[in-house]
LOTOR-117433 format. One record per residue: x, y, z of N, C-alpha, C in turn; residue number from 1; residue in one letter; chain. Coordinates in steps of 0.05 Angstrom, whole numbers. Layout:
(node (X,Y,Z),(X,Y,Z),(X,Y,Z),NUM,"a","A")
...
//
This chain:
(node (-67,497,-170),(-68,468,-171),(-51,456,-149),1,"m","A")
(node (-60,434,-139),(-45,421,-118),(-40,392,-126),2,"g","A")
(node (-24,379,-110),(-19,350,-114),(-33,335,-92),3,"i","A")
(node (-49,316,-100),(-62,298,-80),(-45,273,-78),4,"e","A")
(node (-35,268,-54),(-18,245,-49),(-34,226,-30),5,"i","A")
(node (-44,204,-41),(-61,187,-25),(-55,158,-32),6,"e","A")
(node (-63,140,-13),(-63,112,-18),(-91,102,-13),7,"r","A")
(node (-98,81,-28),(-125,70,-28),(-124,40,-22),8,"k","A")
(node (-144,31,-6),(-144,3,3),(-172,-9,1),9,"f","A")
(node (-174,-35,-4),(-199,-49,0),(-201,-54,30),10,"t","A")
(node (-223,-63,40),(-228,-66,68),(-237,-94,75),11,"v","A")
(node (-224,-106,96),(-231,-133,105),(-257,-132,121),12,"k","A")
(node (-259,-113,139),(-282,-110,157),(-285,-81,165),13,"e","A")
(node (-309,-73,171),(-314,-46,179),(-305,-42,208),14,"l","A")
(node (-295,-19,215),(-287,-15,243),(-312,-14,261),15,"p","A")
(node (-308,-21,286),(-330,-23,305),(-344,3,311),16,"d","A")
(node (-329,25,311),(-341,51,320),(-352,67,297),17,"n","A")
(node (-358,55,274),(-366,70,250),(-390,88,255),18,"l","A")
(node (-410,78,270),(-434,94,274),(-430,120,289),19,"d","A")
(node (-408,122,303),(-402,146,319),(-384,166,303),20,"s","A")
(node (-376,159,279),(-358,176,263),(-374,195,246),21,"c","A")
(node (-363,219,242),(-376,238,224),(-375,228,195),22,"p","A")
(node (-393,237,179),(-393,228,151),(-405,250,133),23,"f","A")
(node (-400,246,107),(-411,264,86),(-426,246,66),24,"h","A")
(node (-447,257,55),(-461,244,33),(-450,256,7),25,"r","A")
(node (-440,239,-11),(-428,249,-35),(-441,237,-60),26,"i","A")
(node (-445,254,-79),(-455,246,-106),(-437,259,-126),27,"e","A")
(node (-428,244,-145),(-410,256,-166),(-415,243,-193),28,"q","A")
(node (-412,259,-213),(-416,251,-240),(-392,260,-257),29,"a","A")
(node (-384,243,-276),(-360,249,-292),(-368,259,-319),30,"y","A")
(node (-356,282,-327),(-359,293,-353),(-337,283,-372),31,"l","A")
(node (-315,274,-360),(-293,262,-375),(-278,244,-355),32,"n","A")
(node (-265,223,-366),(-251,205,-348),(-221,209,-348),33,"v","A")
(node (-209,215,-371),(-180,218,-372),(-173,243,-388),34,"r","A")
(node (-165,265,-375),(-164,269,-347),(-192,269,-335),35,"p","A")
(node (-194,264,-309),(-220,263,-296),(-230,292,-292),36,"a","A")
(node (-254,296,-302),(-268,322,-297),(-295,314,-286),37,"i","A")
(node (-299,321,-261),(-324,312,-248),(-337,336,-235),38,"r","A")
(node (-363,332,-230),(-378,350,-213),(-387,335,-189),39,"v","A")
(node (-386,348,-166),(-391,334,-141),(-409,351,-122),40,"r","A")
(node (-427,337,-109),(-442,348,-87),(-433,334,-62),41,"r","A")
(node (-423,349,-43),(-415,337,-17),(-432,352,4),42,"e","A")
(node (-452,337,13),(-472,349,31),(-485,372,15),43,"d","A")
(node (-482,397,24),(-493,420,10),(-472,438,-4),44,"d","A")
(node (-449,426,-10),(-428,440,-23),(-424,428,-51),45,"i","A")
(node (-421,445,-71),(-419,436,-99),(-393,446,-111),46,"y","A")
(node (-380,429,-127),(-356,438,-141),(-349,420,-164),47,"y","A")
(node (-333,430,-182),(-322,415,-205),(-293,410,-199),48,"m","A")
(node (-284,386,-206),(-256,379,-201),(-243,369,-227),49,"t","A")
(node (-219,378,-231),(-201,368,-252),(-180,351,-238),50,"y","A")
(node (-177,326,-246),(-156,308,-234),(-142,294,-257),51,"k","A")
(node (-116,293,-255),(-100,278,-274),(-77,265,-260),52,"a","A")
(node (-69,242,-268),(-45,229,-257),(-22,247,-262),53,"s","A")
(node (-2,246,-245),(21,263,-249),(36,256,-275),54,"r","A")
(node (33,231,-284),(45,223,-309),(31,238,-332),55,"q","A")
(node (5,243,-330),(-10,257,-350),(-5,287,-350),56,"e","A")
(node (-1,298,-326),(0,327,-323),(28,339,-320),57,"s","A")
(node (47,322,-313),(74,332,-310),(93,308,-310),58,"e","A")
(node (118,312,-317),(136,289,-318),(147,283,-290),59,"p","A")
(node (130,273,-272),(138,267,-245),(152,240,-244),60,"a","A")
(node (178,240,-240),(193,215,-240),(204,209,-212),61,"l","A")
(node (203,184,-205),(214,175,-179),(233,152,-186),62,"m","A")
(node (259,156,-182),(280,136,-189),(278,129,-219),63,"n","A")
(node (272,149,-235),(270,145,-264),(244,133,-273),64,"g","A")
(node (226,128,-256),(200,116,-263),(177,134,-253),65,"e","A")
(node (155,134,-268),(132,150,-258),(123,140,-231),66,"p","A")
(node (115,158,-214),(105,151,-187),(76,144,-189),67,"s","A")
(node (67,122,-177),(39,115,-177),(23,131,-156),68,"p","A")
(node (37,146,-139),(25,161,-118),(25,190,-126),69,"i","A")
(node (2,203,-124),(0,232,-129),(-15,238,-155),70,"g","A")
(node (-33,257,-153),(-48,267,-176),(-49,297,-174),71,"q","A")
(node (-50,310,-197),(-55,338,-199),(-85,342,-194),72,"t","A")
(node (-93,360,-177),(-121,364,-172),(-127,394,-169),73,"e","A")
(node (-149,402,-181),(-158,430,-179),(-188,430,-175),74,"y","A")
(node (-198,445,-155),(-227,446,-149),(-237,475,-155),75,"n","A")
(node (-261,476,-167),(-274,502,-172),(-302,501,-161),76,"m","A")
(node (-310,521,-145),(-337,521,-133),(-359,523,-154),77,"p","A")
(node (-381,510,-148),(-406,512,-165),(-429,519,-147),78,"l","A")
(node (-451,527,-159),(-476,530,-144),(-493,505,-151),79,"d","A")
(node (-514,501,-136),(-531,477,-140),(-542,474,-168),80,"a","A")
(node (-551,496,-180),(-561,496,-207),(-541,487,-228),81,"g","A")
(node (-516,498,-225),(-495,490,-243),(-488,461,-240),82,"s","A")
(node (-487,451,-215),(-481,423,-211),(-502,406,-224),83,"y","A")
(node (-528,412,-220),(-550,395,-231),(-549,396,-262),84,"e","A")
(node (-543,419,-273),(-541,422,-303),(-519,404,-314),85,"h","A")
(node (-496,405,-302),(-473,389,-312),(-476,360,-306),86,"m","A")
(node (-487,353,-282),(-490,325,-275),(-509,311,-294),87,"a","A")
(node (-530,326,-304),(-548,314,-323),(-535,308,-350),88,"a","A")
(node (-513,321,-356),(-499,317,-381),(-477,295,-379),89,"k","A")
(node (-472,285,-355),(-451,266,-351),(-458,239,-364),90,"a","A")
(node (-437,226,-374),(-440,199,-385),(-435,179,-363),91,"d","A")
(node (-448,156,-366),(-442,134,-347),(-456,136,-321),92,"g","A")
(node (-445,122,-302),(-457,118,-275),(-452,143,-257),93,"n","A")
(node (-472,150,-242),(-468,171,-222),(-459,156,-196),94,"v","A")
(node (-438,165,-184),(-427,152,-160),(-440,165,-136),95,"i","A")
(node (-451,148,-118),(-463,157,-93),(-450,142,-71),96,"r","A")
(node (-442,156,-49),(-429,142,-27),(-431,158,-2),97,"k","A")
(node (-428,144,20),(-427,156,46),(-397,155,54),98,"k","A")
(node (-385,178,59),(-357,179,66),(-354,185,96),99,"r","A")
(node (-344,164,110),(-339,167,139),(-311,178,143),100,"y","A")
(node (-308,195,163),(-282,207,169),(-273,195,195),101,"i","A")
(node (-251,180,194),(-240,166,218),(-213,176,225),102,"l","A")
(node (-205,174,250),(-178,182,257),(-158,162,246),103,"p","A")
(node (-134,172,242),(-113,154,231),(-108,132,251),104,"l","A")
(node (-102,109,241),(-98,85,258),(-73,88,275),105,"n","A")
(node (-74,75,299),(-51,74,317),(-28,60,302),106,"e","A")
(node (-4,68,307),(20,56,295),(22,60,265),107,"g","A")
(node (10,81,255),(11,86,226),(39,91,216),108,"a","A")
(node (57,100,233),(85,105,225),(103,96,248),109,"f","A")
(node (127,88,241),(147,81,261),(155,106,276),110,"s","A")
(node (164,103,301),(174,126,316),(198,139,302),111,"d","A")
(node (215,123,290),(238,135,276),(229,152,252),112,"e","A")
(node (210,143,238),(200,159,215),(187,185,225),113,"f","A")
(node (171,183,246),(158,207,257),(179,228,265),114,"l","A")
(node (202,219,275),(223,238,283),(237,250,259),115,"l","A")
(node (238,235,237),(252,245,213),(235,263,195),116,"s","A")
(node (209,261,198),(191,276,180),(179,300,195),117,"e","A")
(node (191,323,191),(183,347,205),(154,353,201),118,"e","A")
(node (139,358,223),(111,366,221),(91,343,220),119,"g","A")
(node (100,319,214),(82,297,211),(67,290,237),120,"l","A")
(node (82,289,259),(70,282,285),(49,303,292),121,"k","A")
(node (55,328,288),(35,349,294),(11,347,276),122,"a","A")
(node (15,340,250),(-8,337,232),(-26,314,241),123,"a","A")
(node (-14,292,251),(-30,270,261),(-45,278,286),124,"i","A")
(node (-31,292,305),(-44,300,330),(-66,320,325),125,"e","A")
(node (-64,336,303),(-85,356,296),(-106,345,278),126,"n","A")
(node (-106,318,274),(-126,305,256),(-125,315,228),127,"n","A")
(node (-102,324,219),(-100,333,191),(-97,309,172),128,"e","A")
(node (-89,286,183),(-87,262,167),(-107,243,178),129,"i","A")
(node (-125,234,161),(-147,216,171),(-153,195,150),130,"k","A")
(node (-169,176,158),(-179,156,140),(-206,164,130),131,"i","A")
(node (-209,163,103),(-236,168,91),(-246,141,82),132,"e","A")
(node (-268,132,93),(-279,106,87),(-304,110,70),133,"l","A")
(node (-303,102,45),(-325,105,27),(-342,80,25),134,"d","A")
(node (-367,82,33),(-387,60,31),(-405,68,8),135,"v","A")
(node (-403,53,-14),(-418,60,-39),(-447,51,-38),136,"f","A")
(node (-463,67,-51),(-492,61,-54),(-497,52,-82),137,"e","A")
(node (-522,46,-89),(-530,36,-115),(-519,55,-136),138,"a","A")
(node (-509,44,-158),(-509,17,-166),(-484,0,-157),139,"p","A")
(node (-470,10,-137),(-445,-4,-128),(-448,-13,-99),140,"f","A")
(node (-472,-20,-91),(-476,-30,-63),(-456,-52,-56),141,"d","A")
(node (-445,-49,-32),(-426,-70,-23),(-397,-63,-28),142,"g","A")
(node (-391,-43,-45),(-363,-35,-50),(-355,-16,-28),143,"r","A")
(node (-332,-22,-16),(-322,-5,6),(-292,-1,1),144,"i","A")
(node (-284,24,3),(-256,31,-1),(-247,51,20),145,"l","A")
(node (-222,49,28),(-211,68,48),(-188,83,34),146,"a","A")
(node (-186,109,39),(-165,126,28),(-152,142,51),147,"e","A")
(node (-126,146,48),(-111,163,67),(-95,182,50),148,"v","A")
(node (-98,208,56),(-83,229,41),(-60,238,59),149,"e","A")
(node (-37,242,46),(-12,247,61),(0,274,52),150,"f","A")
(node (16,286,70),(29,311,63),(54,307,45),151,"p","A")
(node (64,283,42),(88,278,25),(88,249,15),152,"s","A")
(node (103,245,-6),(106,218,-16),(120,200,4),153,"e","A")
(node (139,212,19),(154,196,39),(134,186,60),154,"a","A")
(node (116,203,69),(96,194,88),(78,172,77),155,"a","A")
(node (70,176,52),(53,155,39),(68,129,37),156,"a","A")
(node (93,130,30),(109,105,26),(116,91,53),157,"n","A")
(node (115,107,75),(122,95,101),(98,89,118),158,"n","A")
(node (74,93,108),(50,88,122),(46,58,127),159,"y","A")
(node (38,52,152),(31,24,160),(0,23,160),160,"r","A")
(node (-12,8,142),(-41,7,140),(-55,-3,165),161,"p","A")
(node (-79,6,169),(-96,-4,191),(-100,-34,188),162,"a","A")
(node (-104,-48,211),(-107,-77,209),(-133,-86,196),163,"d","A")
(node (-152,-68,194),(-177,-75,181),(-177,-69,151),164,"w","A")
(node (-155,-58,141),(-151,-55,112),(-143,-82,100),165,"f","A")
(node (-148,-85,74),(-140,-110,61),(-119,-103,40),166,"d","A")
(node (-126,-103,15),(-107,-100,-7),(-102,-71,-13),167,"k","A")
(node (-76,-64,-18),(-69,-37,-27),(-75,-35,-57),168,"d","A")
(node (-93,-18,-64),(-101,-15,-92),(-94,12,-103),169,"v","A")
(node (-75,26,-90),(-65,52,-99),(-56,50,-128),170,"t","A")
(node (-65,67,-145),(-57,68,-173),(-71,47,-191),171,"g","A")
(node (-87,30,-179),(-102,10,-195),(-127,24,-207),172,"d","A")
(node (-128,28,-233),(-150,43,-244),(-177,29,-239),173,"p","A")
(node (-178,4,-235),(-203,-11,-230),(-217,-2,-204),174,"g","A")
(node (-202,12,-187),(-214,21,-161),(-218,51,-161),175,"y","A")
(node (-215,64,-184),(-219,93,-184),(-249,99,-189),176,"s","A")
(node (-258,121,-177),(-286,129,-181),(-291,135,-211),177,"n","A")
(node (-272,147,-225),(-276,153,-253),(-280,127,-269),178,"s","A")
(node (-265,106,-262),(-269,81,-276),(-296,69,-270),179,"q","A")
(node (-305,71,-245),(-331,61,-237),(-353,75,-253),180,"m","A")
(node (-348,101,-259),(-369,116,-274),(-373,105,-302),181,"s","A")
(node (-354,91,-313),(-357,80,-340),(-361,49,-341),182,"i","A")
(node (-362,37,-317),(-366,8,-315),(-393,1,-327),183,"e","A")
(node (-394,-21,-341),(-419,-32,-352),(-432,-47,-329),184,"k","A")
(node (-457,-41,-324),(-473,-54,-304),(-494,-71,-317),185,"l","A")
(node (-498,-95,-306),(-517,-113,-317),(-542,-115,-300),186,"f","A")
//
């Protein structure tokens, strides 16, 4: 199991170069929401994921308070038949989205922080830290969210969002895919 440390944002406007960015087509269905147990097809790769907030899976405290950043995450590979079998059993909405992979924004960290955080500058230069821009399809047409995954909580807390980001919705359950899966649609 690993810890996923990410921040999530709404988006004011799409970046200009989006058509030239690589992307993945993702479909995922939830078998359970809390903890999140989902099956996902990403292009032609299939897997099941277990995700739980660190408060649910371990007593992760930051200054005596639970940290809103970071989730326990474990992925298990599936074949196409297993994915289809389990996706058919999922309750709620199936999430479909196009995930664009963009380079990290310029000025994402101060020069001082880059010097203090060993390996962060190299991770940025090697495109290990990137922006994942999710453009949702039916039944969530028009919803767009950006996520950035970090190697540490310090990096996540010192990140300077891209100018085309809007509201920081990290930790807001209303913006989680698992919550979208149980939303009532009219």
